[in-house]
PyMOL Python script that loads the backbone (N, CA, C, O; Angstrom):
from pymol import cmd

cmd.read_pdbstr("""\
ATOM      1  N   MET A   1      -7.111  -4.791  -5.521  1.00  0.00           N
ATOM      2  CA  MET A   1      -8.059  -3.755  -5.205  1.00  0.00           C
ATOM      3  C   MET A   1      -9.469  -4.333  -5.132  1.00  0.00           C
ATOM      4  O   MET A   1     -10.288  -3.888  -4.328  1.00  0.00           O
ATOM      5  N   GLN A   2      -9.745  -5.316  -5.966  1.00  0.00           N
ATOM      6  CA  GLN A   2     -11.069  -5.927  -5.976  1.00  0.00           C
ATOM      7  C   GLN A   2     -11.405  -6.526  -4.614  1.00  0.00           C
ATOM      8  O   GLN A   2     -12.528  -6.380  -4.131  1.00  0.00           O
ATOM      9  N   LYS A   3     -10.451  -7.190  -4.003  1.00  0.00           N
ATOM     10  CA  LYS A   3     -10.673  -7.800  -2.680  1.00  0.00           C
ATOM     11  C   LYS A   3     -10.931  -6.721  -1.634  1.00  0.00           C
ATOM     12  O   LYS A   3     -11.802  -6.884  -0.780  1.00  0.00           O
ATOM     13  N   ALA A   4     -10.185  -5.626  -1.691  1.00  0.00           N
ATOM     14  CA  ALA A   4     -10.392  -4.518  -0.748  1.00  0.00           C
ATOM     15  C   ALA A   4     -11.784  -3.929  -0.906  1.00  0.00           C
ATOM     16  O   ALA A   4     -12.431  -3.595   0.086  1.00  0.00           O
ATOM     17  N   LEU A   5     -12.249  -3.800  -2.138  1.00  0.00           N
ATOM     18  CA  LEU A   5     -13.598  -3.283  -2.380  1.00  0.00           C
ATOM     19  C   LEU A   5     -14.659  -4.217  -1.810  1.00  0.00           C
ATOM     20  O   LEU A   5     -15.687  -3.765  -1.306  1.00  0.00           O
ATOM     21  N   GLN A   6     -14.408  -5.513  -1.891  1.00  0.00           N
ATOM     22  CA  GLN A   6     -15.342  -6.489  -1.332  1.00  0.00           C
ATOM     23  C   GLN A   6     -15.355  -6.418   0.193  1.00  0.00           C
ATOM     24  O   GLN A   6     -16.415  -6.484   0.815  1.00  0.00           O
ATOM     25  N   LEU A   7     -14.173  -6.284   0.787  1.00  0.00           N
ATOM     26  CA  LEU A   7     -14.074  -6.253   2.248  1.00  0.00           C
ATOM     27  C   LEU A   7     -14.543  -4.932   2.842  1.00  0.00           C
ATOM     28  O   LEU A   7     -15.029  -4.900   3.973  1.00  0.00           O
ATOM     29  N   LEU A   8     -14.403  -3.855   2.099  1.00  0.00           N
ATOM     30  CA  LEU A   8     -14.750  -2.515   2.585  1.00  0.00           C
ATOM     31  C   LEU A   8     -15.692  -1.820   1.593  1.00  0.00           C
ATOM     32  O   LEU A   8     -15.315  -0.822   0.980  1.00  0.00           O
ATOM     33  N   PRO A   9     -16.901  -2.339   1.435  1.00  0.00           N
ATOM     34  CA  PRO A   9     -17.790  -1.826   0.383  1.00  0.00           C
ATOM     35  C   PRO A   9     -18.242  -0.385   0.568  1.00  0.00           C
ATOM     36  O   PRO A   9     -18.676   0.248  -0.395  1.00  0.00           O
ATOM     37  N   HIS A  10     -18.152   0.141   1.766  1.00  0.00           N
ATOM     38  CA  HIS A  10     -18.622   1.507   2.023  1.00  0.00           C
ATOM     39  C   HIS A  10     -17.490   2.533   2.048  1.00  0.00           C
ATOM     40  O   HIS A  10     -17.714   3.708   2.338  1.00  0.00           O
ATOM     41  N   GLU A  11     -16.287   2.085   1.746  1.00  0.00           N
ATOM     42  CA  GLU A  11     -15.139   2.995   1.685  1.00  0.00           C
ATOM     43  C   GLU A  11     -14.910   3.443   0.246  1.00  0.00           C
ATOM     44  O   GLU A  11     -15.140   2.680  -0.692  1.00  0.00           O
ATOM     45  N   ASN A  12     -14.465   4.656   0.081  1.00  0.00           N
ATOM     46  CA  ASN A  12     -14.035   5.140  -1.225  1.00  0.00           C
ATOM     47  C   ASN A  12     -12.595   4.711  -1.436  1.00  0.00           C
ATOM     48  O   ASN A  12     -11.791   4.752  -0.506  1.00  0.00           O
ATOM     49  N   MET A  13     -12.266   4.301  -2.645  1.00  0.00           N
ATOM     50  CA  MET A  13     -10.917   3.856  -2.965  1.00  0.00           C
ATOM     51  C   MET A  13     -10.362   4.732  -4.089  1.00  0.00           C
ATOM     52  O   MET A  13     -11.077   5.109  -5.018  1.00  0.00           O
ATOM     53  N   ILE A  14      -9.089   5.040  -3.980  1.00  0.00           N
ATOM     54  CA  ILE A  14      -8.380   5.770  -5.028  1.00  0.00           C
ATOM     55  C   ILE A  14      -7.216   4.894  -5.468  1.00  0.00           C
ATOM     56  O   ILE A  14      -6.440   4.413  -4.643  1.00  0.00           O
ATOM     57  N   TYR A  15      -7.104   4.695  -6.766  1.00  0.00           N
ATOM     58  CA  TYR A  15      -5.979   3.955  -7.325  1.00  0.00           C
ATOM     59  C   TYR A  15      -5.109   4.942  -8.089  1.00  0.00           C
ATOM     60  O   TYR A  15      -5.599   5.673  -8.950  1.00  0.00           O
ATOM     61  N   LEU A  16      -3.832   4.963  -7.776  1.00  0.00           N
ATOM     62  CA  LEU A  16      -2.896   5.811  -8.500  1.00  0.00           C
ATOM     63  C   LEU A  16      -1.788   4.926  -9.045  1.00  0.00           C
ATOM     64  O   LEU A  16      -1.067   4.280  -8.283  1.00  0.00           O
ATOM     65  N   GLY A  17      -1.657   4.899 -10.337  1.00  0.00           N
ATOM     66  CA  GLY A  17      -0.579   4.166 -10.985  1.00  0.00           C
ATOM     67  C   GLY A  17       0.387   5.170 -11.604  1.00  0.00           C
ATOM     68  O   GLY A  17      -0.018   5.979 -12.440  1.00  0.00           O
ATOM     69  N   ASP A  18       1.631   5.131 -11.214  1.00  0.00           N
ATOM     70  CA  ASP A  18       2.625   6.095 -11.679  1.00  0.00           C
ATOM     71  C   ASP A  18       3.198   5.663 -13.030  1.00  0.00           C
ATOM     72  O   ASP A  18       4.381   5.339 -13.134  1.00  0.00           O
ATOM     73  N   SER A  19       2.364   5.659 -14.045  1.00  0.00           N
ATOM     74  CA  SER A  19       2.802   5.197 -15.363  1.00  0.00           C
ATOM     75  C   SER A  19       3.784   6.165 -16.031  1.00  0.00           C
ATOM     76  O   SER A  19       4.498   5.777 -16.956  1.00  0.00           O
ATOM     77  N   ALA A  20       3.826   7.408 -15.576  1.00  0.00           N
ATOM     78  CA  ALA A  20       4.745   8.389 -16.161  1.00  0.00           C
ATOM     79  C   ALA A  20       6.208   8.063 -15.862  1.00  0.00           C
ATOM     80  O   ALA A  20       7.095   8.413 -16.640  1.00  0.00           O
ATOM     81  N   ARG A  21       6.460   7.396 -14.736  1.00  0.00           N
ATOM     82  CA  ARG A  21       7.852   7.130 -14.346  1.00  0.00           C
ATOM     83  C   ARG A  21       8.213   5.652 -14.370  1.00  0.00           C
ATOM     84  O   ARG A  21       9.289   5.278 -13.903  1.00  0.00           O
ATOM     85  N   LEU A  22       7.357   4.822 -14.892  1.00  0.00           N
ATOM     86  CA  LEU A  22       7.653   3.392 -14.950  1.00  0.00           C
ATOM     87  C   LEU A  22       8.684   3.094 -16.026  1.00  0.00           C
ATOM     88  O   LEU A  22       8.773   3.839 -17.002  1.00  0.00           O
ATOM     89  N   PRO A  23       9.455   2.048 -15.884  1.00  0.00           N
ATOM     90  CA  PRO A  23       9.517   1.152 -14.739  1.00  0.00           C
ATOM     91  C   PRO A  23      10.381   1.727 -13.618  1.00  0.00           C
ATOM     92  O   PRO A  23      11.328   2.470 -13.880  1.00  0.00           O
ATOM     93  N   TYR A  24      10.063   1.392 -12.397  1.00  0.00           N
ATOM     94  CA  TYR A  24      10.862   1.849 -11.261  1.00  0.00           C
ATOM     95  C   TYR A  24      12.164   1.061 -11.134  1.00  0.00           C
ATOM     96  O   TYR A  24      13.128   1.548 -10.542  1.00  0.00           O
ATOM     97  N   GLY A  25      12.197  -0.146 -11.682  1.00  0.00           N
ATOM     98  CA  GLY A  25      13.348  -1.030 -11.527  1.00  0.00           C
ATOM     99  C   GLY A  25      14.669  -0.480 -12.037  1.00  0.00           C
ATOM    100  O   GLY A  25      15.730  -0.910 -11.585  1.00  0.00           O
ATOM    101  N   ASN A  26      14.624   0.466 -12.974  1.00  0.00           N
ATOM    102  CA  ASN A  26      15.878   1.013 -13.495  1.00  0.00           C
ATOM    103  C   ASN A  26      16.204   2.382 -12.889  1.00  0.00           C
ATOM    104  O   ASN A  26      17.085   3.079 -13.392  1.00  0.00           O
ATOM    105  N   LYS A  27      15.519   2.772 -11.836  1.00  0.00           N
ATOM    106  CA  LYS A  27      15.737   4.051 -11.161  1.00  0.00           C
ATOM    107  C   LYS A  27      16.617   3.847  -9.928  1.00  0.00           C
ATOM    108  O   LYS A  27      16.696   2.747  -9.381  1.00  0.00           O
ATOM    109  N   SER A  28      17.272   4.920  -9.504  1.00  0.00           N
ATOM    110  CA  SER A  28      18.063   4.853  -8.271  1.00  0.00           C
ATOM    111  C   SER A  28      17.122   4.845  -7.071  1.00  0.00           C
ATOM    112  O   SER A  28      15.949   5.201  -7.184  1.00  0.00           O
ATOM    113  N   ALA A  29      17.643   4.441  -5.940  1.00  0.00           N
ATOM    114  CA  ALA A  29      16.846   4.413  -4.711  1.00  0.00           C
ATOM    115  C   ALA A  29      16.278   5.796  -4.395  1.00  0.00           C
ATOM    116  O   ALA A  29      15.112   5.916  -4.018  1.00  0.00           O
ATOM    117  N   SER A  30      17.087   6.827  -4.544  1.00  0.00           N
ATOM    118  CA  SER A  30      16.608   8.182  -4.227  1.00  0.00           C
ATOM    119  C   SER A  30      15.522   8.628  -5.201  1.00  0.00           C
ATOM    120  O   SER A  30      14.591   9.327  -4.800  1.00  0.00           O
ATOM    121  N   GLN A  31      15.621   8.239  -6.470  1.00  0.00           N
ATOM    122  CA  GLN A  31      14.577   8.576  -7.437  1.00  0.00           C
ATOM    123  C   GLN A  31      13.266   7.875  -7.092  1.00  0.00           C
ATOM    124  O   GLN A  31      12.192   8.464  -7.218  1.00  0.00           O
ATOM    125  N   ILE A  32      13.353   6.635  -6.662  1.00  0.00           N
ATOM    126  CA  ILE A  32      12.158   5.873  -6.289  1.00  0.00           C
ATOM    127  C   ILE A  32      11.506   6.487  -5.060  1.00  0.00           C
ATOM    128  O   ILE A  32      10.286   6.648  -5.019  1.00  0.00           O
ATOM    129  N   VAL A  33      12.303   6.827  -4.069  1.00  0.00           N
ATOM    130  CA  VAL A  33      11.763   7.449  -2.852  1.00  0.00           C
ATOM    131  C   VAL A  33      11.098   8.770  -3.201  1.00  0.00           C
ATOM    132  O   VAL A  33       9.985   9.035  -2.748  1.00  0.00           O
ATOM    133  N   GLN A  34      11.752   9.600  -3.992  1.00  0.00           N
ATOM    134  CA  GLN A  34      11.190  10.900  -4.365  1.00  0.00           C
ATOM    135  C   GLN A  34       9.866  10.740  -5.111  1.00  0.00           C
ATOM    136  O   GLN A  34       8.890  11.420  -4.796  1.00  0.00           O
ATOM    137  N   ALA A  35       9.831   9.853  -6.086  1.00  0.00           N
ATOM    138  CA  ALA A  35       8.611   9.630  -6.869  1.00  0.00           C
ATOM    139  C   ALA A  35       7.476   9.121  -5.983  1.00  0.00           C
ATOM    140  O   ALA A  35       6.333   9.561  -6.110  1.00  0.00           O
ATOM    141  N   THR A  36       7.801   8.195  -5.091  1.00  0.00           N
ATOM    142  CA  THR A  36       6.788   7.621  -4.212  1.00  0.00           C
ATOM    143  C   THR A  36       6.273   8.660  -3.229  1.00  0.00           C
ATOM    144  O   THR A  36       5.075   8.704  -2.950  1.00  0.00           O
ATOM    145  N   LEU A  37       7.156   9.493  -2.701  1.00  0.00           N
ATOM    146  CA  LEU A  37       6.724  10.564  -1.801  1.00  0.00           C
ATOM    147  C   LEU A  37       5.832  11.568  -2.521  1.00  0.00           C
ATOM    148  O   LEU A  37       4.871  12.071  -1.937  1.00  0.00           O
ATOM    149  N   GLU A  38       6.136  11.864  -3.772  1.00  0.00           N
ATOM    150  CA  GLU A  38       5.288  12.777  -4.546  1.00  0.00           C
ATOM    151  C   GLU A  38       3.894  12.198  -4.743  1.00  0.00           C
ATOM    152  O   GLU A  38       2.898  12.903  -4.580  1.00  0.00           O
ATOM    153  N   CYS A  39       3.819  10.928  -5.091  1.00  0.00           N
ATOM    154  CA  CYS A  39       2.515  10.275  -5.255  1.00  0.00           C
ATOM    155  C   CYS A  39       1.750  10.253  -3.926  1.00  0.00           C
ATOM    156  O   CYS A  39       0.552  10.531  -3.890  1.00  0.00           O
ATOM    157  N   ALA A  40       2.440   9.927  -2.854  1.00  0.00           N
ATOM    158  CA  ALA A  40       1.802   9.868  -1.539  1.00  0.00           C
ATOM    159  C   ALA A  40       1.327  11.249  -1.094  1.00  0.00           C
ATOM    160  O   ALA A  40       0.278  11.371  -0.462  1.00  0.00           O
ATOM    161  N   SER A  41       2.078  12.268  -1.413  1.00  0.00           N
ATOM    162  CA  SER A  41       1.683  13.630  -1.064  1.00  0.00           C
ATOM    163  C   SER A  41       0.378  14.005  -1.770  1.00  0.00           C
ATOM    164  O   SER A  41      -0.520  14.594  -1.168  1.00  0.00           O
ATOM    165  N   PHE A  42       0.291  13.655  -3.051  1.00  0.00           N
ATOM    166  CA  PHE A  42      -0.943  13.898  -3.787  1.00  0.00           C
ATOM    167  C   PHE A  42      -2.120  13.173  -3.132  1.00  0.00           C
ATOM    168  O   PHE A  42      -3.188  13.755  -2.940  1.00  0.00           O
ATOM    169  N   LEU A  43      -1.916  11.909  -2.796  1.00  0.00           N
ATOM    170  CA  LEU A  43      -2.989  11.124  -2.194  1.00  0.00           C
ATOM    171  C   LEU A  43      -3.357  11.646  -0.803  1.00  0.00           C
ATOM    172  O   LEU A  43      -4.533  11.645  -0.438  1.00  0.00           O
ATOM    173  N   ALA A  44      -2.382  12.083  -0.037  1.00  0.00           N
ATOM    174  CA  ALA A  44      -2.656  12.623   1.298  1.00  0.00           C
ATOM    175  C   ALA A  44      -3.557  13.854   1.209  1.00  0.00           C
ATOM    176  O   ALA A  44      -4.374  14.091   2.099  1.00  0.00           O
ATOM    177  N   LYS A  45      -3.411  14.625   0.152  1.00  0.00           N
ATOM    178  CA  LYS A  45      -4.273  15.795  -0.047  1.00  0.00           C
ATOM    179  C   LYS A  45      -5.711  15.401  -0.356  1.00  0.00           C
ATOM    180  O   LYS A  45      -6.613  16.237  -0.299  1.00  0.00           O
ATOM    181  N   GLN A  46      -5.927  14.136  -0.682  1.00  0.00           N
ATOM    182  CA  GLN A  46      -7.273  13.618  -0.932  1.00  0.00           C
ATOM    183  C   GLN A  46      -7.908  13.091   0.357  1.00  0.00           C
ATOM    184  O   GLN A  46      -8.986  12.497   0.327  1.00  0.00           O
ATOM    185  N   ASN A  47      -7.233  13.312   1.482  1.00  0.00           N
ATOM    186  CA  ASN A  47      -7.716  12.886   2.808  1.00  0.00           C
ATOM    187  C   ASN A  47      -7.890  11.375   2.934  1.00  0.00           C
ATOM    188  O   ASN A  47      -8.889  10.896   3.470  1.00  0.00           O
ATOM    189  N   ILE A  48      -6.912  10.639   2.436  1.00  0.00           N
ATOM    190  CA  ILE A  48      -6.976   9.187   2.553  1.00  0.00           C
ATOM    191  C   ILE A  48      -6.760   8.768   4.006  1.00  0.00           C
ATOM    192  O   ILE A  48      -6.139   9.488   4.788  1.00  0.00           O
ATOM    193  N   LYS A  49      -7.280   7.598   4.350  1.00  0.00           N
ATOM    194  CA  LYS A  49      -7.153   7.056   5.711  1.00  0.00           C
ATOM    195  C   LYS A  49      -6.015   6.048   5.824  1.00  0.00           C
ATOM    196  O   LYS A  49      -5.486   5.816   6.911  1.00  0.00           O
ATOM    197  N   LEU A  50      -5.648   5.458   4.704  1.00  0.00           N
ATOM    198  CA  LEU A  50      -4.658   4.385   4.660  1.00  0.00           C
ATOM    199  C   LEU A  50      -4.006   4.409   3.285  1.00  0.00           C
ATOM    200  O   LEU A  50      -4.677   4.646   2.281  1.00  0.00           O
ATOM    201  N   LEU A  51      -2.706   4.166   3.240  1.00  0.00           N
ATOM    202  CA  LEU A  51      -2.001   4.090   1.964  1.00  0.00           C
ATOM    203  C   LEU A  51      -1.447   2.683   1.805  1.00  0.00           C
ATOM    204  O   LEU A  51      -0.703   2.195   2.656  1.00  0.00           O
ATOM    205  N   VAL A  52      -1.817   2.039   0.707  1.00  0.00           N
ATOM    206  CA  VAL A  52      -1.290   0.721   0.378  1.00  0.00           C
ATOM    207  C   VAL A  52      -0.339   0.886  -0.800  1.00  0.00           C
ATOM    208  O   VAL A  52      -0.731   1.361  -1.865  1.00  0.00           O
ATOM    209  N   ILE A  53       0.914   0.490  -0.597  1.00  0.00           N
ATOM    210  CA  ILE A  53       1.916   0.539  -1.658  1.00  0.00           C
ATOM    211  C   ILE A  53       1.922  -0.835  -2.311  1.00  0.00           C
ATOM    212  O   ILE A  53       2.442  -1.796  -1.744  1.00  0.00           O
ATOM    213  N   ALA A  54       1.345  -0.926  -3.499  1.00  0.00           N
ATOM    214  CA  ALA A  54       1.215  -2.212  -4.181  1.00  0.00           C
ATOM    215  C   ALA A  54       2.401  -2.531  -5.076  1.00  0.00           C
ATOM    216  O   ALA A  54       2.433  -3.589  -5.705  1.00  0.00           O
ATOM    217  N   CYS A  55       3.361  -1.646  -5.141  1.00  0.00           N
ATOM    218  CA  CYS A  55       4.557  -1.846  -5.962  1.00  0.00           C
ATOM    219  C   CYS A  55       5.680  -2.386  -5.063  1.00  0.00           C
ATOM    220  O   CYS A  55       6.037  -1.772  -4.058  1.00  0.00           O
ATOM    221  N   PHE A  56       6.219  -3.531  -5.440  1.00  0.00           N
ATOM    222  CA  PHE A  56       7.280  -4.133  -4.644  1.00  0.00           C
ATOM    223  C   PHE A  56       8.496  -3.220  -4.541  1.00  0.00           C
ATOM    224  O   PHE A  56       9.052  -3.047  -3.456  1.00  0.00           O
ATOM    225  N   THR A  57       8.916  -2.633  -5.668  1.00  0.00           N
ATOM    226  CA  THR A  57      10.099  -1.773  -5.682  1.00  0.00           C
ATOM    227  C   THR A  57       9.902  -0.551  -4.794  1.00  0.00           C
ATOM    228  O   THR A  57      10.795  -0.191  -4.025  1.00  0.00           O
ATOM    229  N   ALA A  58       8.741   0.089  -4.894  1.00  0.00           N
ATOM    230  CA  ALA A  58       8.458   1.247  -4.042  1.00  0.00           C
ATOM    231  C   ALA A  58       8.398   0.838  -2.578  1.00  0.00           C
ATOM    232  O   ALA A  58       8.834   1.591  -1.708  1.00  0.00           O
ATOM    233  N   SER A  59       7.866  -0.341  -2.298  1.00  0.00           N
ATOM    234  CA  SER A  59       7.819  -0.825  -0.916  1.00  0.00           C
ATOM    235  C   SER A  59       9.216  -1.019  -0.344  1.00  0.00           C
ATOM    236  O   SER A  59       9.480  -0.663   0.804  1.00  0.00           O
ATOM    237  N   VAL A  60      10.113  -1.586  -1.155  1.00  0.00           N
ATOM    238  CA  VAL A  60      11.481  -1.834  -0.700  1.00  0.00           C
ATOM    239  C   VAL A  60      12.192  -0.536  -0.343  1.00  0.00           C
ATOM    240  O   VAL A  60      12.820  -0.428   0.710  1.00  0.00           O
ATOM    241  N   TYR A  61      12.088   0.446  -1.231  1.00  0.00           N
ATOM    242  CA  TYR A  61      12.884   1.663  -1.073  1.00  0.00           C
ATOM    243  C   TYR A  61      12.195   2.795  -0.318  1.00  0.00           C
ATOM    244  O   TYR A  61      12.876   3.599   0.318  1.00  0.00           O
ATOM    245  N   ALA A  62      10.882   2.881  -0.367  1.00  0.00           N
ATOM    246  CA  ALA A  62      10.217   4.077   0.158  1.00  0.00           C
ATOM    247  C   ALA A  62       9.307   3.850   1.356  1.00  0.00           C
ATOM    248  O   ALA A  62       8.823   4.818   1.942  1.00  0.00           O
ATOM    249  N   LEU A  63       9.063   2.622   1.732  1.00  0.00           N
ATOM    250  CA  LEU A  63       8.120   2.350   2.822  1.00  0.00           C
ATOM    251  C   LEU A  63       8.503   3.077   4.109  1.00  0.00           C
ATOM    252  O   LEU A  63       7.658   3.714   4.738  1.00  0.00           O
ATOM    253  N   GLU A  64       9.745   2.986   4.493  1.00  0.00           N
ATOM    254  CA  GLU A  64      10.195   3.622   5.732  1.00  0.00           C
ATOM    255  C   GLU A  64      10.024   5.141   5.668  1.00  0.00           C
ATOM    256  O   GLU A  64       9.574   5.752   6.637  1.00  0.00           O
ATOM    257  N   ALA A  65      10.373   5.746   4.552  1.00  0.00           N
ATOM    258  CA  ALA A  65      10.222   7.200   4.389  1.00  0.00           C
ATOM    259  C   ALA A  65       8.755   7.605   4.453  1.00  0.00           C
ATOM    260  O   ALA A  65       8.417   8.641   5.027  1.00  0.00           O
ATOM    261  N   LEU A  66       7.887   6.795   3.868  1.00  0.00           N
ATOM    262  CA  LEU A  66       6.451   7.089   3.913  1.00  0.00           C
ATOM    263  C   LEU A  66       5.910   6.994   5.327  1.00  0.00           C
ATOM    264  O   LEU A  66       5.125   7.838   5.758  1.00  0.00           O
ATOM    265  N   GLU A  67       6.334   5.962   6.048  1.00  0.00           N
ATOM    266  CA  GLU A  67       5.876   5.800   7.433  1.00  0.00           C
ATOM    267  C   GLU A  67       6.310   6.979   8.298  1.00  0.00           C
ATOM    268  O   GLU A  67       5.575   7.390   9.196  1.00  0.00           O
ATOM    269  N   LYS A  68       7.485   7.521   8.040  1.00  0.00           N
ATOM    270  CA  LYS A  68       7.981   8.670   8.801  1.00  0.00           C
ATOM    271  C   LYS A  68       7.295   9.969   8.392  1.00  0.00           C
ATOM    272  O   LYS A  68       7.132  10.871   9.214  1.00  0.00           O
ATOM    273  N   THR A  69       6.893  10.068   7.133  1.00  0.00           N
ATOM    274  CA  THR A  69       6.348  11.302   6.579  1.00  0.00           C
ATOM    275  C   THR A  69       4.845  11.450   6.792  1.00  0.00           C
ATOM    276  O   THR A  69       4.362  12.539   7.100  1.00  0.00           O
ATOM    277  N   LEU A  70       4.115  10.362   6.628  1.00  0.00           N
ATOM    278  CA  LEU A  70       2.653  10.426   6.669  1.00  0.00           C
ATOM    279  C   LEU A  70       2.114  10.183   8.079  1.00  0.00           C
ATOM    280  O   LEU A  70       2.724   9.480   8.885  1.00  0.00           O
ATOM    281  N   SER A  71       0.980  10.770   8.350  1.00  0.00           N
ATOM    282  CA  SER A  71       0.342  10.589   9.668  1.00  0.00           C
ATOM    283  C   SER A  71      -0.741   9.521   9.624  1.00  0.00           C
ATOM    284  O   SER A  71      -1.535   9.400  10.557  1.00  0.00           O
ATOM    285  N   ILE A  72      -0.778   8.747   8.545  1.00  0.00           N
ATOM    286  CA  ILE A  72      -1.744   7.660   8.393  1.00  0.00           C
ATOM    287  C   ILE A  72      -0.984   6.339   8.276  1.00  0.00           C
ATOM    288  O   ILE A  72       0.217   6.336   8.007  1.00  0.00           O
ATOM    289  N   PRO A  73      -1.676   5.224   8.476  1.00  0.00           N
ATOM    290  CA  PRO A  73      -1.001   3.930   8.294  1.00  0.00           C
ATOM    291  C   PRO A  73      -0.577   3.721   6.843  1.00  0.00           C
ATOM    292  O   PRO A  73      -1.269   4.124   5.908  1.00  0.00           O
ATOM    293  N   VAL A  74       0.584   3.077   6.681  1.00  0.00           N
ATOM    294  CA  VAL A  74       1.115   2.749   5.358  1.00  0.00           C
ATOM    295  C   VAL A  74       1.417   1.252   5.346  1.00  0.00           C
ATOM    296  O   VAL A  74       2.076   0.734   6.248  1.00  0.00           O
ATOM    297  N   VAL A  75       0.932   0.571   4.323  1.00  0.00           N
ATOM    298  CA  VAL A  75       1.154  -0.859   4.171  1.00  0.00           C
ATOM    299  C   VAL A  75       1.825  -1.089   2.832  1.00  0.00           C
ATOM    300  O   VAL A  75       1.380  -0.575   1.806  1.00  0.00           O
ATOM    301  N   GLY A  76       2.892  -1.860   2.848  1.00  0.00           N
ATOM    302  CA  GLY A  76       3.587  -2.201   1.610  1.00  0.00           C
ATOM    303  C   GLY A  76       3.453  -3.676   1.312  1.00  0.00           C
ATOM    304  O   GLY A  76       3.115  -4.464   2.196  1.00  0.00           O
ATOM    305  N   VAL A  77       3.715  -4.055   0.081  1.00  0.00           N
ATOM    306  CA  VAL A  77       3.583  -5.467  -0.299  1.00  0.00           C
ATOM    307  C   VAL A  77       4.594  -6.349   0.420  1.00  0.00           C
ATOM    308  O   VAL A  77       4.359  -7.547   0.579  1.00  0.00           O
ATOM    309  N   ILE A  78       5.690  -5.795   0.847  1.00  0.00           N
ATOM    310  CA  ILE A  78       6.683  -6.585   1.575  1.00  0.00           C
ATOM    311  C   ILE A  78       6.102  -7.048   2.908  1.00  0.00           C
ATOM    312  O   ILE A  78       6.278  -8.204   3.294  1.00  0.00           O
ATOM    313  N   GLN A  79       5.416  -6.160   3.605  1.00  0.00           N
ATOM    314  CA  GLN A  79       4.794  -6.520   4.879  1.00  0.00           C
ATOM    315  C   GLN A  79       3.812  -7.661   4.684  1.00  0.00           C
ATOM    316  O   GLN A  79       3.829  -8.625   5.449  1.00  0.00           O
ATOM    317  N   SER A  80       2.963  -7.572   3.683  1.00  0.00           N
ATOM    318  CA  SER A  80       1.965  -8.595   3.438  1.00  0.00           C
ATOM    319  C   SER A  80       2.627  -9.939   3.154  1.00  0.00           C
ATOM    320  O   SER A  80       2.187 -10.967   3.669  1.00  0.00           O
ATOM    321  N   ALA A  81       3.668  -9.939   2.350  1.00  0.00           N
ATOM    322  CA  ALA A  81       4.343 -11.175   2.000  1.00  0.00           C
ATOM    323  C   ALA A  81       5.017 -11.799   3.207  1.00  0.00           C
ATOM    324  O   ALA A  81       5.001 -13.022   3.352  1.00  0.00           O
ATOM    325  N   LEU A  82       5.601 -11.003   4.066  1.00  0.00           N
ATOM    326  CA  LEU A  82       6.302 -11.539   5.226  1.00  0.00           C
ATOM    327  C   LEU A  82       5.345 -12.040   6.301  1.00  0.00           C
ATOM    328  O   LEU A  82       5.691 -12.944   7.062  1.00  0.00           O
ATOM    329  N   GLU A  83       4.167 -11.474   6.372  1.00  0.00           N
ATOM    330  CA  GLU A  83       3.220 -11.853   7.412  1.00  0.00           C
ATOM    331  C   GLU A  83       2.532 -13.166   7.110  1.00  0.00           C
ATOM    332  O   GLU A  83       2.008 -13.806   8.022  1.00  0.00           O
ATOM    333  N   GLU A  84       2.518 -13.585   5.856  1.00  0.00           N
ATOM    334  CA  GLU A  84       1.795 -14.816   5.496  1.00  0.00           C
ATOM    335  C   GLU A  84       2.581 -16.051   5.789  1.00  0.00           C
ATOM    336  O   GLU A  84       2.105 -17.159   5.540  1.00  0.00           O
TER     337      GLU A  84
END
""", "prot")
cmd.dss("prot")
cmd.show_as("cartoon", "prot")
cmd.util.cbc("prot")
cmd.orient("prot")
């Protein structure tokens, strides 16, 4: 997040950590997708322009569902790792 703040100093940033449902690693795929969609829905109501999924597990299971559901760009950590 620090790097994003440096690159985009005039943008507002919201960080949401789903500590209530951690760890995601012991959840089923459907539970992870549901939890991630709930978090994204909350953030979408904040009029965000871009959603970055910084959790590897959420990126694996929910990225596609988020891309289909949201009308904004969604970036997951898997994409970043594969592009480098």
